[in-house]
N, CA, C and O atoms as a Tripos MOL2 file, in Angstrom:
@<TRIPOS>MOLECULE
protein
  316   315    79     0     0
PROTEIN
NO_CHARGES

@<TRIPOS>ATOM
      1 N          39.2590  -45.3220   26.9390 N.3       1 MET1
      2 CA         38.8400  -45.5370   28.3820 C.3       1 MET1
      3 C          37.6250  -44.9840   28.5450 C.2       1 MET1
      4 O          37.2140  -44.1360   27.7530 O.2       1 MET1
      5 N          36.9590  -45.3750   29.5230 N.am      2 ILE2
      6 CA         35.6110  -45.0580   29.9650 C.3       2 ILE2
      7 C          35.7990  -44.1360   31.3590 C.2       2 ILE2
      8 O          36.4530  -44.4830   32.3430 O.2       2 ILE2
      9 N          35.2330  -43.1710   31.2360 N.am      3 VAL3
     10 CA         34.9100  -42.1770   32.6060 C.3       3 VAL3
     11 C          33.6010  -41.8590   32.7620 C.2       3 VAL3
     12 O          32.9380  -41.5980   31.7580 O.2       3 VAL3
     13 N          33.0600  -41.8330   33.9490 N.am      4 GLU4
     14 CA         31.8000  -41.6850   34.3710 C.3       4 GLU4
     15 C          31.6290  -40.0370   34.5750 C.2       4 GLU4
     16 O          32.3780  -39.4960   35.3880 O.2       4 GLU4
     17 N          30.7550  -39.3180   33.9240 N.am      5 VAL5
     18 CA         30.6120  -37.7080   33.9760 C.3       5 VAL5
     19 C          29.2320  -37.4160   34.3020 C.2       5 VAL5
     20 O          28.2420  -37.7330   33.6430 O.2       5 VAL5
     21 N          29.2840  -36.6950   35.5290 N.am      6 ARG6
     22 CA         28.0040  -35.9860   35.8360 C.3       6 ARG6
     23 C          28.1350  -34.5070   35.9170 C.2       6 ARG6
     24 O          29.1830  -34.0070   36.3250 O.2       6 ARG6
     25 N          26.9600  -33.6700   35.4880 N.am      7 VAL7
     26 CA         26.9640  -32.3070   35.3740 C.3       7 VAL7
     27 C          25.7830  -31.7410   36.2490 C.2       7 VAL7
     28 O          24.7130  -32.3360   36.3800 O.2       7 VAL7
     29 N          26.0480  -30.6750   36.7660 N.am      8 PHE8
     30 CA         25.1070  -30.0310   37.7500 C.3       8 PHE8
     31 C          24.8630  -28.4540   37.3060 C.2       8 PHE8
     32 O          25.6290  -27.9040   36.5150 O.2       8 PHE8
     33 N          23.9030  -27.8870   37.7970 N.am      9 GLY9
     34 CA         23.6860  -26.3740   37.8230 C.3       9 GLY9
     35 C          23.5010  -25.7470   36.5920 C.2       9 GLY9
     36 O          23.8040  -24.5670   36.4170 O.2       9 GLY9
     37 N          22.8630  -26.7030   35.4380 N.am     10 GLY10
     38 CA         22.3710  -26.0580   34.2580 C.3      10 GLY10
     39 C          23.4220  -26.5090   33.2430 C.2      10 GLY10
     40 O          23.1120  -26.4560   32.0530 O.2      10 GLY10
     41 N          24.7630  -26.9920   33.6320 N.am     11 LEU11
     42 CA         25.5940  -27.5220   32.5260 C.3      11 LEU11
     43 C          25.0770  -28.5800   31.8750 C.2      11 LEU11
     44 O          25.5750  -28.8720   30.7880 O.2      11 LEU11
     45 N          24.1070  -29.2740   32.3390 N.am     12 GLU12
     46 CA         23.4190  -30.5270   31.6050 C.3      12 GLU12
     47 C          22.8180  -29.8740   30.3620 C.2      12 GLU12
     48 O          22.8010  -30.6000   29.3680 O.2      12 GLU12
     49 N          22.3710  -28.7610   30.2410 N.am     13 LYS13
     50 CA         21.5700  -28.1890   29.2480 C.3      13 LYS13
     51 C          22.5170  -28.0080   27.9360 C.2      13 LYS13
     52 O          22.0170  -27.9050   26.8160 O.2      13 LYS13
     53 N          23.9110  -27.9780   28.1550 N.am     14 LYS14
     54 CA         24.7300  -27.7710   27.2230 C.3      14 LYS14
     55 C          25.3190  -29.1410   26.5350 C.2      14 LYS14
     56 O          26.1210  -29.1610   25.6010 O.2      14 LYS14
     57 N          24.7710  -30.2410   27.1740 N.am     15 ILE15
     58 CA         25.1760  -31.6170   26.5770 C.3      15 ILE15
     59 C          23.8270  -32.4210   26.1150 C.2      15 ILE15
     60 O          22.9860  -32.8310   26.9160 O.2      15 ILE15
     61 N          23.7580  -32.5760   24.7390 N.am     16 PRO16
     62 CA         22.5190  -33.4490   24.3430 C.3      16 PRO16
     63 C          22.4960  -34.4250   25.0380 C.2      16 PRO16
     64 O          23.5260  -35.0450   25.3030 O.2      16 PRO16
     65 N          21.2020  -34.7990   25.5210 N.am     17 GLY17
     66 CA         21.0820  -36.2920   26.1720 C.3      17 GLY17
     67 C          21.6210  -36.2540   27.6860 C.2      17 GLY17
     68 O          21.7050  -37.3070   28.3190 O.2      17 GLY17
     69 N          22.0040  -34.9590   28.2860 N.am     18 ALA18
     70 CA         22.3340  -35.0890   29.5060 C.3      18 ALA18
     71 C          21.3650  -34.6750   30.4480 C.2      18 ALA18
     72 O          20.5940  -33.7530   30.1820 O.2      18 ALA18
     73 N          21.3330  -35.3980   31.7410 N.am     19 SER19
     74 CA         20.3590  -34.9170   32.8430 C.3      19 SER19
     75 C          21.1440  -34.4040   34.0330 C.2      19 SER19
     76 O          22.3010  -34.7690   34.2390 O.2      19 SER19
     77 N          20.5330  -33.6010   34.7680 N.am     20 TYR20
     78 CA         21.0720  -33.1420   35.8830 C.3      20 TYR20
     79 C          21.5860  -34.3820   36.8360 C.2      20 TYR20
     80 O          20.8160  -35.2410   37.2660 O.2      20 TYR20
     81 N          22.8270  -34.3560   37.0700 N.am     21 GLY21
     82 CA         23.1350  -35.4900   38.1250 C.3      21 GLY21
     83 C          23.4540  -36.7050   37.8360 C.2      21 GLY21
     84 O          24.1470  -37.4130   38.5660 O.2      21 GLY21
     85 N          22.9070  -37.0960   36.5970 N.am     22 LYS22
     86 CA         22.5690  -38.5150   35.9570 C.3      22 LYS22
     87 C          23.9840  -38.9310   35.3700 C.2      22 LYS22
     88 O          24.4330  -38.2020   34.4860 O.2      22 LYS22
     89 N          24.6480  -39.9070   35.7260 N.am     23 PRO23
     90 CA         25.8610  -40.3950   35.2990 C.3      23 PRO23
     91 C          25.8310  -40.7460   33.7310 C.2      23 PRO23
     92 O          24.9910  -41.5230   33.2780 O.2      23 PRO23
     93 N          26.7960  -40.1270   32.9410 N.am     24 MET24
     94 CA         26.9710  -40.5760   31.7980 C.3      24 MET24
     95 C          28.3560  -41.2970   31.5090 C.2      24 MET24
     96 O          29.3760  -40.8700   32.0500 O.2      24 MET24
     97 N          28.3920  -42.3880   30.6600 N.am     25 GLU25
     98 CA         29.5980  -42.9530   30.2620 C.3      25 GLU25
     99 C          30.3590  -42.5170   29.0530 C.2      25 GLU25
    100 O          29.9200  -42.8010   27.9390 O.2      25 GLU25
    101 N          31.4580  -41.8540   29.1950 N.am     26 ILE26
    102 CA         32.1550  -41.3620   28.0580 C.3      26 ILE26
    103 C          33.4070  -41.8690   27.6770 C.2      26 ILE26
    104 O          34.3130  -41.9010   28.5090 O.2      26 ILE26
    105 N          33.5930  -42.3040   26.4310 N.am     27 ASP27
    106 CA         34.7960  -43.0240   26.0460 C.3      27 ASP27
    107 C          35.8160  -42.0060   25.5790 C.2      27 ASP27
    108 O          35.4990  -41.2700   24.6440 O.2      27 ASP27
    109 N          37.0370  -41.8900   26.1510 N.am     28 VAL28
    110 CA         37.9980  -40.9380   25.8660 C.3      28 VAL28
    111 C          39.2890  -41.5460   25.7660 C.2      28 VAL28
    112 O          39.5500  -42.5430   26.4380 O.2      28 VAL28
    113 N          40.1910  -40.9860   24.9160 N.am     29 PRO29
    114 CA         41.5390  -41.5990   24.8010 C.3      29 PRO29
    115 C          42.2230  -41.7600   26.0020 C.2      29 PRO29
    116 O          41.8610  -41.1080   26.9820 O.2      29 PRO29
    117 N          43.0780  -42.4670   26.0640 N.am     30 ASP30
    118 CA         44.0500  -42.7470   27.2250 C.3      30 ASP30
    119 C          44.8540  -41.2990   27.5290 C.2      30 ASP30
    120 O          45.2830  -40.6600   26.5680 O.2      30 ASP30
    121 N          45.0020  -40.9100   28.6130 N.am     31 GLY31
    122 CA         45.6240  -39.5310   28.9410 C.3      31 GLY31
    123 C          45.0390  -38.2680   28.8300 C.2      31 GLY31
    124 O          45.6300  -37.2040   29.0140 O.2      31 GLY31
    125 N          43.6650  -38.4330   28.4740 N.am     32 THR32
    126 CA         42.7350  -37.1820   28.2090 C.3      32 THR32
    127 C          42.8400  -36.6060   29.5330 C.2      32 THR32
    128 O          42.8810  -37.2460   30.5840 O.2      32 THR32
    129 N          42.8860  -35.1210   29.3800 N.am     33 SER33
    130 CA         42.9060  -34.2520   30.6510 C.3      33 SER33
    131 C          41.5080  -33.7020   30.8470 C.2      33 SER33
    132 O          40.6800  -33.6650   29.9380 O.2      33 SER33
    133 N          41.2890  -33.2760   32.0860 N.am     34 VAL34
    134 CA         39.9230  -32.9110   32.4910 C.3      34 VAL34
    135 C          39.6740  -31.7090   31.4350 C.2      34 VAL34
    136 O          38.5340  -31.6010   30.9850 O.2      34 VAL34
    137 N          40.5880  -30.8750   31.0480 N.am     35 LYS35
    138 CA         40.4020  -29.7130   30.2240 C.3      35 LYS35
    139 C          39.7660  -30.3540   28.8300 C.2      35 LYS35
    140 O          38.7460  -29.9400   28.2790 O.2      35 LYS35
    141 N          40.4910  -31.3150   28.4420 N.am     36 GLU36
    142 CA         40.2490  -31.9380   27.1240 C.3      36 GLU36
    143 C          38.9940  -32.7130   27.1200 C.2      36 GLU36
    144 O          38.5000  -33.0460   26.0430 O.2      36 GLU36
    145 N          38.4250  -33.0340   28.2740 N.am     37 LEU37
    146 CA         37.0600  -33.8440   28.4670 C.3      37 LEU37
    147 C          35.9690  -32.5210   28.2430 C.2      37 LEU37
    148 O          34.9390  -32.6300   27.5790 O.2      37 LEU37
    149 N          36.2700  -31.6450   28.7180 N.am     38 ILE38
    150 CA         35.3730  -30.2710   28.8380 C.3      38 ILE38
    151 C          35.1290  -29.9420   27.4300 C.2      38 ILE38
    152 O          34.0000  -29.7970   26.9600 O.2      38 ILE38
    153 N          36.3430  -29.8170   26.7000 N.am     39 ASP39
    154 CA         36.1180  -29.3670   25.3740 C.3      39 ASP39
    155 C          35.5390  -30.4390   24.4620 C.2      39 ASP39
    156 O          34.8370  -30.0640   23.5230 O.2      39 ASP39
    157 N          35.7570  -31.6900   24.6410 N.am     40 MET40
    158 CA         34.9500  -32.7530   23.8980 C.3      40 MET40
    159 C          33.4660  -32.7220   24.3330 C.2      40 MET40
    160 O          32.6310  -33.2430   23.5940 O.2      40 MET40
    161 N          33.0800  -32.1160   25.5430 N.am     41 LEU41
    162 CA         31.5300  -32.0100   25.7090 C.3      41 LEU41
    163 C          31.0720  -30.8600   25.3550 C.2      41 LEU41
    164 O          29.8880  -30.6280   25.5950 O.2      41 LEU41
    165 N          31.8760  -29.8700   24.7090 N.am     42 ASN42
    166 CA         31.3460  -28.7930   24.1140 C.3      42 ASN42
    167 C          30.8480  -27.8560   25.2850 C.2      42 ASN42
    168 O          29.8130  -27.2080   25.1280 O.2      42 ASN42
    169 N          31.4930  -27.7860   26.3260 N.am     43 ILE43
    170 CA         30.9460  -27.0330   27.4090 C.3      43 ILE43
    171 C          32.0670  -25.8080   27.5530 C.2      43 ILE43
    172 O          33.2520  -26.0620   27.7700 O.2      43 ILE43
    173 N          31.6320  -24.6430   27.4280 N.am     44 PRO44
    174 CA         32.5170  -23.5170   27.3360 C.3      44 PRO44
    175 C          33.2540  -23.4490   28.8500 C.2      44 PRO44
    176 O          32.6910  -23.3730   29.9420 O.2      44 PRO44
    177 N          34.7310  -23.5020   28.5520 N.am     45 PRO45
    178 CA         35.5200  -23.5740   29.8050 C.3      45 PRO45
    179 C          35.1530  -22.8150   31.1560 C.2      45 PRO45
    180 O          35.1590  -23.3050   32.2860 O.2      45 PRO45
    181 N          34.7660  -21.2360   30.7120 N.am     46 GLY46
    182 CA         34.4040  -20.4100   31.8120 C.3      46 GLY46
    183 C          33.1670  -20.7760   32.5180 C.2      46 GLY46
    184 O          32.8990  -20.2580   33.6020 O.2      46 GLY46
    185 N          32.2990  -21.7550   31.8870 N.am     47 ASP47
    186 CA         31.1150  -22.3850   32.5810 C.3      47 ASP47
    187 C          31.3900  -23.1630   33.8460 C.2      47 ASP47
    188 O          30.7020  -23.1210   34.8660 O.2      47 ASP47
    189 N          32.5700  -23.9360   33.6380 N.am     48 VAL48
    190 CA         32.8730  -24.9020   34.8340 C.3      48 VAL48
    191 C          33.7310  -24.1720   35.7150 C.2      48 VAL48
    192 O          34.6910  -23.5230   35.2990 O.2      48 VAL48
    193 N          33.3420  -24.2800   37.1900 N.am     49 PHE49
    194 CA         34.0230  -23.5540   38.2290 C.3      49 PHE49
    195 C          34.8410  -24.6320   39.0570 C.2      49 PHE49
    196 O          36.0270  -24.5460   39.3780 O.2      49 PHE49
    197 N          33.8780  -25.7630   39.3620 N.am     50 THR50
    198 CA         34.4640  -26.7990   40.3240 C.3      50 THR50
    199 C          34.4850  -28.1370   39.6500 C.2      50 THR50
    200 O          33.5060  -28.6190   39.0800 O.2      50 THR50
    201 N          35.7100  -28.7320   39.7510 N.am     51 ILE51
    202 CA         35.7170  -30.1080   39.2030 C.3      51 ILE51
    203 C          36.1990  -31.0200   40.3300 C.2      51 ILE51
    204 O          37.1960  -30.8880   41.0410 O.2      51 ILE51
    205 N          35.1270  -32.1190   40.3330 N.am     52 LEU52
    206 CA         35.5290  -33.3330   41.2430 C.3      52 LEU52
    207 C          35.8600  -34.4400   40.3870 C.2      52 LEU52
    208 O          35.2550  -34.7530   39.3620 O.2      52 LEU52
    209 N          36.9550  -35.0590   40.9300 N.am     53 VAL53
    210 CA         37.3430  -36.4420   40.2030 C.3      53 VAL53
    211 C          37.4890  -37.3740   41.2480 C.2      53 VAL53
    212 O          38.3480  -37.1490   42.1000 O.2      53 VAL53
    213 N          36.8050  -38.3610   41.3220 N.am     54 ASN54
    214 CA         36.5530  -39.1680   42.4010 C.3      54 ASN54
    215 C          36.2760  -38.5350   43.8680 C.2      54 ASN54
    216 O          36.7380  -39.0330   44.8940 O.2      54 ASN54
    217 N          35.5630  -37.5200   43.8420 N.am     55 GLY55
    218 CA         35.1700  -36.6750   44.9330 C.3      55 GLY55
    219 C          36.0880  -35.7410   45.4690 C.2      55 GLY55
    220 O          35.8630  -35.0550   46.4660 O.2      55 GLY55
    221 N          37.2660  -35.7180   44.7030 N.am     56 VAL56
    222 CA         38.3000  -34.7960   45.0130 C.3      56 VAL56
    223 C          38.4930  -33.5040   44.0830 C.2      56 VAL56
    224 O          38.7020  -33.6670   42.8810 O.2      56 VAL56
    225 N          38.4180  -32.1720   44.6600 N.am     57 ASN57
    226 CA         38.6240  -31.1000   43.7540 C.3      57 ASN57
    227 C          39.9830  -31.3750   43.0790 C.2      57 ASN57
    228 O          40.9840  -31.8420   43.6220 O.2      57 ASN57
    229 N          39.8430  -31.0280   41.8960 N.am     58 THR58
    230 CA         40.9190  -31.2750   40.7150 C.3      58 THR58
    231 C          41.1520  -30.3200   39.7260 C.2      58 THR58
    232 O          40.1770  -29.9210   39.0890 O.2      58 THR58
    233 N          42.3100  -29.8610   39.4680 N.am     59 PRO59
    234 CA         42.5730  -29.0000   38.3410 C.3      59 PRO59
    235 C          42.3290  -29.5120   36.9990 C.2      59 PRO59
    236 O          42.1360  -30.7150   36.8240 O.2      59 PRO59
    237 N          42.3260  -28.6470   36.0100 N.am     60 LYS60
    238 CA         41.7300  -29.0150   34.6830 C.3      60 LYS60
    239 C          42.9370  -29.6160   34.0070 C.2      60 LYS60
    240 O          42.7570  -30.2990   32.9990 O.2      60 LYS60
    241 N          44.0560  -29.4340   34.4410 N.am     61 GLU61
    242 CA         45.3150  -30.2050   33.7070 C.3      61 GLU61
    243 C          45.6590  -31.5100   33.8920 C.2      61 GLU61
    244 O          46.4180  -32.1250   33.1430 O.2      61 GLU61
    245 N          45.0030  -32.0640   35.0930 N.am     62 ASN62
    246 CA         45.0520  -33.6120   35.3410 C.3      62 ASN62
    247 C          44.4650  -34.4750   34.3780 C.2      62 ASN62
    248 O          43.3670  -34.2590   33.8650 O.2      62 ASN62
    249 N          45.1900  -35.4510   34.1300 N.am     63 ALA63
    250 CA         44.8240  -36.4050   33.3900 C.3      63 ALA63
    251 C          43.9730  -37.4310   33.9470 C.2      63 ALA63
    252 O          44.0970  -37.8080   35.1120 O.2      63 ALA63
    253 N          43.0290  -37.9350   33.0700 N.am     64 LEU64
    254 CA         42.0320  -39.0760   33.6870 C.3      64 LEU64
    255 C          42.6170  -40.2360   33.4570 C.2      64 LEU64
    256 O          43.5150  -40.4550   32.6440 O.2      64 LEU64
    257 N          41.9280  -41.2340   34.4270 N.am     65 LYS65
    258 CA         42.3010  -42.6760   34.2470 C.3      65 LYS65
    259 C          41.1170  -43.4610   34.0830 C.2      65 LYS65
    260 O          40.0460  -42.9730   34.4420 O.2      65 LYS65
    261 N          41.1560  -44.5360   33.6220 N.am     66 GLN66
    262 CA         40.0790  -45.4920   33.5610 C.3      66 GLN66
    263 C          39.1100  -45.6020   34.6530 C.2      66 GLN66
    264 O          39.5610  -45.9660   35.7390 O.2      66 GLN66
    265 N          37.7540  -45.3320   34.5510 N.am     67 GLY67
    266 CA         36.9180  -45.5420   35.5460 C.3      67 GLY67
    267 C          36.8860  -44.2870   36.5000 C.2      67 GLY67
    268 O          36.2980  -44.4100   37.5750 O.2      67 GLY67
    269 N          37.3970  -43.2540   36.2210 N.am     68 ASP68
    270 CA         37.2010  -42.0410   37.1370 C.3      68 ASP68
    271 C          35.8910  -41.5060   37.0260 C.2      68 ASP68
    272 O          35.3040  -41.4360   35.9470 O.2      68 ASP68
    273 N          35.4190  -41.1300   38.0970 N.am     69 ARG69
    274 CA         34.1390  -40.4270   38.3050 C.3      69 ARG69
    275 C          34.4420  -38.9930   38.0860 C.2      69 ARG69
    276 O          35.3330  -38.5290   38.7960 O.2      69 ARG69
    277 N          33.8120  -38.1360   37.1580 N.am     70 VAL70
    278 CA         34.2210  -36.7840   37.2320 C.3      70 VAL70
    279 C          32.8710  -36.0330   37.3700 C.2      70 VAL70
    280 O          31.8560  -36.4850   36.8390 O.2      70 VAL70
    281 N          32.8670  -34.8490   38.1060 N.am     71 ALA71
    282 CA         31.5670  -34.0080   38.3120 C.3      71 ALA71
    283 C          32.0040  -32.6800   38.0630 C.2      71 ALA71
    284 O          33.0390  -32.2430   38.5670 O.2      71 ALA71
    285 N          31.1300  -31.8850   37.1680 N.am     72 PHE72
    286 CA         31.3640  -30.5280   36.8020 C.3      72 PHE72
    287 C          30.2060  -29.7370   37.3540 C.2      72 PHE72
    288 O          29.0390  -30.1070   37.2200 O.2      72 PHE72
    289 N          30.6460  -28.3920   38.1180 N.am     73 PHE73
    290 CA         29.7310  -27.7770   38.7190 C.3      73 PHE73
    291 C          30.0730  -26.2710   38.1670 C.2      73 PHE73
    292 O          31.2360  -25.8750   38.1010 O.2      73 PHE73
    293 N          28.8930  -25.4290   37.7570 N.am     74 PRO74
    294 CA         29.0870  -23.9520   37.3890 C.3      74 PRO74
    295 C          29.5020  -23.1560   38.5550 C.2      74 PRO74
    296 O          29.2590  -23.6200   39.6690 O.2      74 PRO74
    297 N          30.1900  -21.8420   38.4340 N.am     75 PRO75
    298 CA         29.9670  -20.8970   39.5800 C.3      75 PRO75
    299 C          28.6920  -20.7330   40.1070 C.2      75 PRO75
    300 O          27.6840  -20.7760   39.4020 O.2      75 PRO75
    301 N          28.6790  -20.5270   41.4420 N.am     76 VAL76
    302 CA         27.4310  -20.5260   42.1830 C.3      76 VAL76
    303 C          27.3010  -19.1640   42.8520 C.2      76 VAL76
    304 O          28.3120  -18.6250   43.3000 O.2      76 VAL76
    305 N          26.2890  -18.6680   42.9290 N.am     77 GLY77
    306 CA         26.0890  -17.2730   43.6210 C.3      77 GLY77
    307 C          24.9970  -17.3990   44.6700 C.2      77 GLY77
    308 O          24.0410  -18.1680   44.5780 O.2      77 GLY77
    309 N          25.2040  -16.6740   45.5470 N.am     78 GLY78
    310 CA         24.0080  -16.6700   46.6520 C.3      78 GLY78
    311 C          24.1480  -15.5810   47.6070 C.2      78 GLY78
    312 O          25.0640  -14.7750   47.4440 O.2      78 GLY78
    313 N          23.3640  -15.4690   48.5610 N.am     79 GLY79
    314 CA         23.5020  -14.3120   49.5520 C.3      79 GLY79
    315 C          23.1360  -14.5340   50.7760 C.2      79 GLY79
    316 O          23.2240  -13.6400   51.6180 O.2      79 GLY79
@<TRIPOS>BOND
     1     1     2 1
     2     2     3 1
     3     3     4 2
     4     3     5 am
     5     5     6 1
     6     6     7 1
     7     7     8 2
     8     7     9 am
     9     9    10 1
    10    10    11 1
    11    11    12 2
    12    11    13 am
    13    13    14 1
    14    14    15 1
    15    15    16 2
    16    15    17 am
    17    17    18 1
    18    18    19 1
    19    19    20 2
    20    19    21 am
    21    21    22 1
    22    22    23 1
    23    23    24 2
    24    23    25 am
    25    25    26 1
    26    26    27 1
    27    27    28 2
    28    27    29 am
    29    29    30 1
    30    30    31 1
    31    31    32 2
    32    31    33 am
    33    33    34 1
    34    34    35 1
    35    35    36 2
    36    35    37 am
    37    37    38 1
    38    38    39 1
    39    39    40 2
    40    39    41 am
    41    41    42 1
    42    42    43 1
    43    43    44 2
    44    43    45 am
    45    45    46 1
    46    46    47 1
    47    47    48 2
    48    47    49 am
    49    49    50 1
    50    50    51 1
    51    51    52 2
    52    51    53 am
    53    53    54 1
    54    54    55 1
    55    55    56 2
    56    55    57 am
    57    57    58 1
    58    58    59 1
    59    59    60 2
    60    59    61 am
    61    61    62 1
    62    62    63 1
    63    63    64 2
    64    63    65 am
    65    65    66 1
    66    66    67 1
    67    67    68 2
    68    67    69 am
    69    69    70 1
    70    70    71 1
    71    71    72 2
    72    71    73 am
    73    73    74 1
    74    74    75 1
    75    75    76 2
    76    75    77 am
    77    77    78 1
    78    78    79 1
    79    79    80 2
    80    79    81 am
    81    81    82 1
    82    82    83 1
    83    83    84 2
    84    83    85 am
    85    85    86 1
    86    86    87 1
    87    87    88 2
    88    87    89 am
    89    89    90 1
    90    90    91 1
    91    91    92 2
    92    91    93 am
    93    93    94 1
    94    94    95 1
    95    95    96 2
    96    95    97 am
    97    97    98 1
    98    98    99 1
    99    99   100 2
   100    99   101 am
   101   101   102 1
   102   102   103 1
   103   103   104 2
   104   103   105 am
   105   105   106 1
   106   106   107 1
   107   107   108 2
   108   107   109 am
   109   109   110 1
   110   110   111 1
   111   111   112 2
   112   111   113 am
   113   113   114 1
   114   114   115 1
   115   115   116 2
   116   115   117 am
   117   117   118 1
   118   118   119 1
   119   119   120 2
   120   119   121 am
   121   121   122 1
   122   122   123 1
   123   123   124 2
   124   123   125 am
   125   125   126 1
   126   126   127 1
   127   127   128 2
   128   127   129 am
   129   129   130 1
   130   130   131 1
   131   131   132 2
   132   131   133 am
   133   133   134 1
   134   134   135 1
   135   135   136 2
   136   135   137 am
   137   137   138 1
   138   138   139 1
   139   139   140 2
   140   139   141 am
   141   141   142 1
   142   142   143 1
   143   143   144 2
   144   143   145 am
   145   145   146 1
   146   146   147 1
   147   147   148 2
   148   147   149 am
   149   149   150 1
   150   150   151 1
   151   151   152 2
   152   151   153 am
   153   153   154 1
   154   154   155 1
   155   155   156 2
   156   155   157 am
   157   157   158 1
   158   158   159 1
   159   159   160 2
   160   159   161 am
   161   161   162 1
   162   162   163 1
   163   163   164 2
   164   163   165 am
   165   165   166 1
   166   166   167 1
   167   167   168 2
   168   167   169 am
   169   169   170 1
   170   170   171 1
   171   171   172 2
   172   171   173 am
   173   173   174 1
   174   174   175 1
   175   175   176 2
   176   175   177 am
   177   177   178 1
   178   178   179 1
   179   179   180 2
   180   179   181 am
   181   181   182 1
   182   182   183 1
   183   183   184 2
   184   183   185 am
   185   185   186 1
   186   186   187 1
   187   187   188 2
   188   187   189 am
   189   189   190 1
   190   190   191 1
   191   191   192 2
   192   191   193 am
   193   193   194 1
   194   194   195 1
   195   195   196 2
   196   195   197 am
   197   197   198 1
   198   198   199 1
   199   199   200 2
   200   199   201 am
   201   201   202 1
   202   202   203 1
   203   203   204 2
   204   203   205 am
   205   205   206 1
   206   206   207 1
   207   207   208 2
   208   207   209 am
   209   209   210 1
   210   210   211 1
   211   211   212 2
   212   211   213 am
   213   213   214 1
   214   214   215 1
   215   215   216 2
   216   215   217 am
   217   217   218 1
   218   218   219 1
   219   219   220 2
   220   219   221 am
   221   221   222 1
   222   222   223 1
   223   223   224 2
   224   223   225 am
   225   225   226 1
   226   226   227 1
   227   227   228 2
   228   227   229 am
   229   229   230 1
   230   230   231 1
   231   231   232 2
   232   231   233 am
   233   233   234 1
   234   234   235 1
   235   235   236 2
   236   235   237 am
   237   237   238 1
   238   238   239 1
   239   239   240 2
   240   239   241 am
   241   241   242 1
   242   242   243 1
   243   243   244 2
   244   243   245 am
   245   245   246 1
   246   246   247 1
   247   247   248 2
   248   247   249 am
   249   249   250 1
   250   250   251 1
   251   251   252 2
   252   251   253 am
   253   253   254 1
   254   254   255 1
   255   255   256 2
   256   255   257 am
   257   257   258 1
   258   258   259 1
   259   259   260 2
   260   259   261 am
   261   261   262 1
   262   262   263 1
   263   263   264 2
   264   263   265 am
   265   265   266 1
   266   266   267 1
   267   267   268 2
   268   267   269 am
   269   269   270 1
   270   270   271 1
   271   271   272 2
   272   271   273 am
   273   273   274 1
   274   274   275 1
   275   275   276 2
   276   275   277 am
   277   277   278 1
   278   278   279 1
   279   279   280 2
   280   279   281 am
   281   281   282 1
   282   282   283 1
   283   283   284 2
   284   283   285 am
   285   285   286 1
   286   286   287 1
   287   287   288 2
   288   287   289 am
   289   289   290 1
   290   290   291 1
   291   291   292 2
   292   291   293 am
   293   293   294 1
   294   294   295 1
   295   295   296 2
   296   295   297 am
   297   297   298 1
   298   298   299 1
   299   299   300 2
   300   299   301 am
   301   301   302 1
   302   302   303 1
   303   303   304 2
   304   303   305 am
   305   305   306 1
   306   306   307 1
   307   307   308 2
   308   307   309 am
   309   309   310 1
   310   310   311 1
   311   311   312 2
   312   311   313 am
   313   313   314 1
   314   314   315 1
   315   315   316 2
@<TRIPOS>SUBSTRUCTURE
     1 MET1         2 RESIDUE 1 A MET
     2 ILE2         6 RESIDUE 1 A ILE
     3 VAL3        10 RESIDUE 1 A VAL
     4 GLU4        14 RESIDUE 1 A GLU
     5 VAL5        18 RESIDUE 1 A VAL
     6 ARG6        22 RESIDUE 1 A ARG
     7 VAL7        26 RESIDUE 1 A VAL
     8 PHE8        30 RESIDUE 1 A PHE
     9 GLY9        34 RESIDUE 1 A GLY
    10 GLY10       38 RESIDUE 1 A GLY
    11 LEU11       42 RESIDUE 1 A LEU
    12 GLU12       46 RESIDUE 1 A GLU
    13 LYS13       50 RESIDUE 1 A LYS
    14 LYS14       54 RESIDUE 1 A LYS
    15 ILE15       58 RESIDUE 1 A ILE
    16 PRO16       62 RESIDUE 1 A PRO
    17 GLY17       66 RESIDUE 1 A GLY
    18 ALA18       70 RESIDUE 1 A ALA
    19 SER19       74 RESIDUE 1 A SER
    20 TYR20       78 RESIDUE 1 A TYR
    21 GLY21       82 RESIDUE 1 A GLY
    22 LYS22       86 RESIDUE 1 A LYS
    23 PRO23       90 RESIDUE 1 A PRO
    24 MET24       94 RESIDUE 1 A MET
    25 GLU25       98 RESIDUE 1 A GLU
    26 ILE26      102 RESIDUE 1 A ILE
    27 ASP27      106 RESIDUE 1 A ASP
    28 VAL28      110 RESIDUE 1 A VAL
    29 PRO29      114 RESIDUE 1 A PRO
    30 ASP30      118 RESIDUE 1 A ASP
    31 GLY31      122 RESIDUE 1 A GLY
    32 THR32      126 RESIDUE 1 A THR
    33 SER33      130 RESIDUE 1 A SER
    34 VAL34      134 RESIDUE 1 A VAL
    35 LYS35      138 RESIDUE 1 A LYS
    36 GLU36      142 RESIDUE 1 A GLU
    37 LEU37      146 RESIDUE 1 A LEU
    38 ILE38      150 RESIDUE 1 A ILE
    39 ASP39      154 RESIDUE 1 A ASP
    40 MET40      158 RESIDUE 1 A MET
    41 LEU41      162 RESIDUE 1 A LEU
    42 ASN42      166 RESIDUE 1 A ASN
    43 ILE43      170 RESIDUE 1 A ILE
    44 PRO44      174 RESIDUE 1 A PRO
    45 PRO45      178 RESIDUE 1 A PRO
    46 GLY46      182 RESIDUE 1 A GLY
    47 ASP47      186 RESIDUE 1 A ASP
    48 VAL48      190 RESIDUE 1 A VAL
    49 PHE49      194 RESIDUE 1 A PHE
    50 THR50      198 RESIDUE 1 A THR
    51 ILE51      202 RESIDUE 1 A ILE
    52 LEU52      206 RESIDUE 1 A LEU
    53 VAL53      210 RESIDUE 1 A VAL
    54 ASN54      214 RESIDUE 1 A ASN
    55 GLY55      218 RESIDUE 1 A GLY
    56 VAL56      222 RESIDUE 1 A VAL
    57 ASN57      226 RESIDUE 1 A ASN
    58 THR58      230 RESIDUE 1 A THR
    59 PRO59      234 RESIDUE 1 A PRO
    60 LYS60      238 RESIDUE 1 A LYS
    61 GLU61      242 RESIDUE 1 A GLU
    62 ASN62      246 RESIDUE 1 A ASN
    63 ALA63      250 RESIDUE 1 A ALA
    64 LEU64      254 RESIDUE 1 A LEU
    65 LYS65      258 RESIDUE 1 A LYS
    66 GLN66      262 RESIDUE 1 A GLN
    67 GLY67      266 RESIDUE 1 A GLY
    68 ASP68      270 RESIDUE 1 A ASP
    69 ARG69      274 RESIDUE 1 A ARG
    70 VAL70      278 RESIDUE 1 A VAL
    71 ALA71      282 RESIDUE 1 A ALA
    72 PHE72      286 RESIDUE 1 A PHE
    73 PHE73      290 RESIDUE 1 A PHE
    74 PRO74      294 RESIDUE 1 A PRO
    75 PRO75      298 RESIDUE 1 A PRO
    76 VAL76      302 RESIDUE 1 A VAL
    77 GLY77      306 RESIDUE 1 A GLY
    78 GLY78      310 RESIDUE 1 A GLY
    79 GLY79      314 RESIDUE 1 A GLY
């Protein structure tokens, strides 16, 4: 199944060919979890802080569905 993935905040540097905020279509097996997708993309799990699936904050254990739009954000600091 195909899911759309966008990465932000430097995570794009960890994925060959990725660009900040640009959608990438990724073909994953049915039932793939968000955590499994992170592993498939070779992003260290501790580097992902916020996960949005179709615009909703989602835990890593959730299974993805065909056409889901996934966005990964790193921890952000500020003051």
